[in-house]
N, C-alpha and C positions, 0 to 999 in steps of 0.2 A: 276220165272217170277215176274217182278217188279209190284208193285201195283200202282193204281191211287193215286196221292197225292191230297186230297181235301183241298182247301185253305180256311182259315178263312177270314172274312171281312177285317181284318187288313192286311193280306198277299196280298189280291187282290189289296188293295190301293198301296202297295209297288210295285207290278207288274205293276200297272198303271203308277207309276212314271218312272219305267224302260222303259215301252212301249212308254211313251211320250218323253223320251230322244231319243229313236229311231225315233219317228215321227219328232222331231225337227232336227235330223241329216238328214233325207230325205229332209226336208225343206232347209237345207244348201246346200245339193247336187243339189237341183233344181235351186238354185241361179247361179251355175257355170257350170252345165252340158250343153254342146253345141258342135257344130262341131269345131274341132281343139284342143280339150283337150284330153290328154292321160288319160286312165282309171285309171292308178296308182295314178294320182293326186286326183281323187275322193276318193280313198282309204285312202290316207294320210290325206285329209281334214276330213274324217269321224273319223279316229282314234284320231286326234287332238281334234275335237269337243267333242267327247265322253269323253275323258280324262279330258279336260278343265271343263267339267260339272260333274266331280266326278265319272264318270263311267269307266268301262272296256269294250273294244270291245269283245263281246261274241264269235265271230267267230275266232278271232286271236288265232292260235295254237290249236283250237278245233279239236281233232282227227288228228292233224298235218296240218290242213288247214293254209296256211301261210299268210293270209290277214285278214283285218277287215271287208271287204265287199265281197260278192259274186256278180260279175258283169258279166251278161250273155248277149251276143250280138246276135241279129237277130235269127238264128236258134238254138242258145244255150238255153236250158230250164232253168237250174239252175246250181249253184256251179262253174260258170266261174271265172277264175283268172283275177284280174286287172293286167295291164301291160303297155307296151309302145304303145299299139294300140291307134291310134288317131281316135276319133269319126268323122264321116262324115255325111252330110245331108242324110236322109233316113234310118239311123240306128235306130234299136229298142233296147233299153237297159233296162234290168231288173236288179234292184239293191235290194239285200236282205241284211238286216242289223239287228244285234242283239246287245244288251247292257246289262251289269250287273251293277245294282245300288243297294246298300244296300243288296247285296247277292241274289237279285232276277233278273230274266231274262225277257227281253222284246224282241219281234221278229216281224218284219214287212217287207214286200217287196212292191215295186212300179215299174211300167214299164214306161219308158220315151220314147217319140218319139223325135228324133233329126231332126230339120228342118221339111221338108215336107215328110211324109211317104205315102205309097199307101193307097187307100181306103180300101183294104182288111185288111191291118195292123191296120188302124184306127178302123175298125169294130171288129177285134180281141181284141184290147185293151178295147173297150167299153163292149163287151160281157163278157170278162174275169172279168172285175170289177163288172159287174152285177152278174156274177156267185158268186163272193165273197159275195155280199150283200144278195143274195138269200140263200146262205149257212148259213150266220150269222142269218138270220131270223128263221132258224130251230134250232138254238143252245139254246133251252129253255128247262126247266125242264119238263120231261115227254116224250119228243121226244127221238129218238134213233140216234146213229151215222150214220146209213144208211139214215136217213132223210136228213142229211146235204149233204152227197155224192150224193143222188138222185137229190136234187135240183140243184146242180152244174152240174152234168152230163146231166140232161134233158135239161137245158138251153143251154149248149155249143153244144150239138149234134143237137139240133133243128136248130142251125145256121150253121150246117155243119162242125163244128170244132171237133178236136180230144182231148179226155181227157187223160192225162198222168196217167197211172196206177201204174208205178213202184215207184213213189215218192208220199208221202202223207203228210198231216198235222199231228199235234202231240200235246200232252199235253206240257205245258211250265210253268215255274215259278221258281221252286227250281233248276231245271236243264234246259238246252236248249231244250233237247228232253226227254219227259216223256211219259208214257202211258196216254191216249189211242192213238192209231193211228187214224187219221181222213182222210180217203180216199175221193177223189173227184168224186167218183162213188159209186153206191150201190143201195140197194132196200129199199123202204120206210118201216119203222117198223122193220128193221133188226139191228143187232149189239147191243152193250151195251146201257143201258138207261142213258140218260143225267141227271145229278143231280147237285143241288146247290153245289158250291165249286169247280167244275171243271173249269180249265182254259185251253183253247186250242188255238192252232194256226191253223186257217183255211186258206188254201193257194192254190186256184185253179192254176194249171199249164195247160194251154190250148194251143194246137197247131193249126195253121191255116190249116194244112193238116191232115195227119195220126196221130194216137195216139202214135205210136211206137217211142221209143227213143234208142239212143246208148250211151254207156259209154266210155269216152276217156281213153287213156293210162295214163293220168296224175293222174288217180284215183279219180278225182273229177268232171270234166266237163261232163255235160249230154246235148246232142243235139238231134234234131228231126231226124228220119231216112230218111225223104224225103227232108231235107234241107229247109223246109218252116219255117216261123217265129213261135215263141212261146212267150206267154205273161204270167206274173206271178204277182199276187197281193196277199197280206197276211195281216191279222190282228190278234192280240192277243185278245182273247174274253173270258169273264167270262160267264158261263152258269147261267141264272137267270130264275125266274118264269115270264112268260108272254113275256118278251123281253130280248134278250141278251145284255150284257154290253160290248161295244167295248172299250178295254183298250188302244189300239194304235189309231192313227189318221192320216188321209191324209189331215187334215186342212192346215198344214203348207206348204205342197207341192202344194196343190191346189191354195192357196193364191199367191205363187210365180209364178206359171205357168199362172195364170190369169193376173198378172201384166206384165209378159213378152209379152202376147198377146196384151194387151192394150198399 
């Protein structure tokens, strides 16, 4: 059984650099994502941007995954393939991106609305992002893994949404997926104790309807069992005393989306 890799302060700064490259990549995607674009174009843009900035797309060829981005549409939860699909108004698009820079990994996901989406979908996006924030608040020294999962689950279920159980967050930094697993459900005070030097990817995957998912024959794509929408937000986070240190960022995405509205 693999051990948890505790990171030094220097390593955490290198993971921050990788995570900020991912954050800036999401910002570039935000500039061009719209109705009428093929999802494969977003994938090509991300690969080019990561490489132009000295990085390597972390997902490309990871376990045989053939793309730089996971792009999951509407009722797809995670690990969707970019392709010739043309985005249309009303689509919900979750984009998961990872990058390697100086041999360290960053990982982050953001969910975009294309044009006007339903009020239910807007609520799903808002609540899922709130779930991420609430989970991060618990990623402090002395708490336990279950405290993160409980915070996410309690908030999602309070709003009538389903919490995906089959897929979880994870340690990250030296590899894309490390110990420990970080579920989006759990009991307060349960699981391993959070300690300084842990770097984890917290990533609520929340369904508008039932919690259940189905796995596609392509070996990657996961969708909701009831066909309802799913949202996914993720940050790479360093566990600290008092307050977690968020190494990735939604700043670049939020700035672009704000400009688009104005």
